[in-house]
C-alpha positions, 0 to 999 in steps of 0.5 A: 520497489518489489511488491506482492499481492497476497491471497494467491494473486500474482506479484506486481513490479512497480517502477520507482517513477510510475504510480500504480492503482490497485483494486483490492477485494475485501480481505486482499492484501498488498505489500512492498519493500519501498524505496529509500525515500518511502512510499505514499498510499492514497485510499481512493475507494473503500477502507484499508489497514496499513502497517509499516515495518519498524512503525509501532502504529498501524493506520486505517485509511478511508477514502480519500485519505493519504498515508505517507512514510519516509521509512525504508522497509516493508509496507503492507495494506489490507482492504477492510472492504472493497478498495482502490489504492494509489501507490507511489514513491514519497 
């Protein structure tokens, strides 16, 4: 999975078998091209907006909500306030 932290933050590589926790300041964004089987995003703190390439709906997650997609393609999350997300393959 190739991942990117936006807002001038360095890119992060997430191995397929290892979940990752990301702390995002309000307005910061993260994106990744997910594996074939999709990705799971758990909002552990705060609120995040999530969008998936090819999905006509966007999603807002407030802790402790979980979003899972089984689509392959780019997934992006943006913190609406200070947030922590856990990202792992679905």
